[in-house]
VMD Tcl script that draws the C-alpha trace (Angstrom):
set ca {
  {28.61 22.05 33.85}
  {30.21 24.88 31.90}
  {27.61 24.42 28.99}
  {24.82 24.35 31.42}
  {26.14 27.40 33.30}
  {26.30 29.35 29.70}
  {22.81 28.39 29.36}
  {21.89 29.71 32.59}
  {23.69 32.91 31.52}
  {22.04 33.32 28.14}
  {18.85 32.69 29.47}
  {18.69 34.66 32.65}
  {17.16 31.85 34.74}
  {18.08 28.79 36.46}
  {16.07 25.43 37.17}
  {16.96 22.77 39.75}
  {14.56 20.07 39.27}
  {15.61 17.88 42.26}
  {19.41 18.16 41.55}
  {20.30 19.47 45.00}
  {17.29 17.52 47.14}
  {15.40 14.59 46.19}
  {11.68 16.15 45.92}
  {12.89 19.61 45.95}
  {12.75 22.07 42.87}
  {13.65 25.29 42.38}
  {13.90 28.43 39.95}
  {15.92 31.29 40.22}
  {16.55 34.76 38.17}
  {19.14 37.75 39.05}
  {18.86 40.79 40.11}
  {20.72 43.09 37.77}
  {22.86 46.09 38.95}
  {23.01 49.14 36.75}
  {26.22 47.66 35.21}
  {23.97 44.61 34.54}
  {25.98 42.47 36.56}
  {23.83 40.21 39.06}
  {24.31 41.93 42.58}
  {21.43 39.45 44.36}
  {19.11 36.62 43.42}
  {15.37 35.49 43.57}
  {14.45 32.07 43.89}
  {11.40 29.89 44.29}
  {11.43 26.33 45.72}
  {8.92 23.94 46.68}
  {8.02 20.24 46.63}
  {8.46 18.57 43.31}
  {5.10 17.60 41.70}
  {3.17 20.60 43.39}
  {5.60 23.43 42.43}
  {5.72 23.71 38.27}
  {8.64 25.51 38.06}
  {8.55 26.40 34.43}
  {5.01 27.82 34.95}
  {6.18 30.03 37.76}
  {9.50 31.48 35.41}
  {7.44 34.19 33.64}
  {6.36 35.69 36.86}
  {9.56 35.40 38.58}
  {11.19 36.91 35.79}
  {8.71 40.13 35.74}
  {9.86 40.49 39.56}
  {13.49 40.48 38.78}
  {13.19 42.78 36.16}
  {10.85 45.30 38.58}
  {13.63 44.67 41.34}
  {16.50 45.22 38.83}
  {14.98 48.50 37.80}
  {14.23 49.79 41.58}
  {17.73 48.79 42.34}
  {19.26 50.87 39.76}
  {16.93 53.60 40.39}
  {18.03 53.74 43.95}
  {21.64 53.45 42.92}
  {21.34 56.66 40.80}
  {19.44 58.49 43.93}
  {16.18 58.25 42.28}
  {14.33 56.02 44.48}
  {10.85 57.21 45.08}
  {8.33 56.28 48.07}
  {5.84 54.71 45.77}
  {5.43 50.80 46.01}
  {7.39 48.50 43.91}
  {4.39 46.67 41.53}
  {4.94 44.05 39.18}
  {2.61 43.45 36.35}
  {0.93 40.43 36.26}
}
mol new
graphics top color blue
foreach p $ca { graphics top sphere $p radius 0.5 }
foreach p [lrange $ca 0 end-1] q [lrange $ca 1 end] { graphics top cylinder $p $q radius 0.2 }
display resetview
């Protein structure tokens, strides 16, 4: 388990391939605060066979990066009213 957690930390993404529940797959990424430590997380879950977690990983990473930047800006008092956009 320690080795798996180390991999998750180094890759910045976690996959659950029916480990919690049969028939359910998940992928999760952290939202990082200004210090680089996780302050929240984003997760996508779906039926195994209908959700390709590896295929969803790049998009979820982009959303995580954008949310982390927005969080850091808000904490620094630089928040704007512009909507959060994520490049595809």
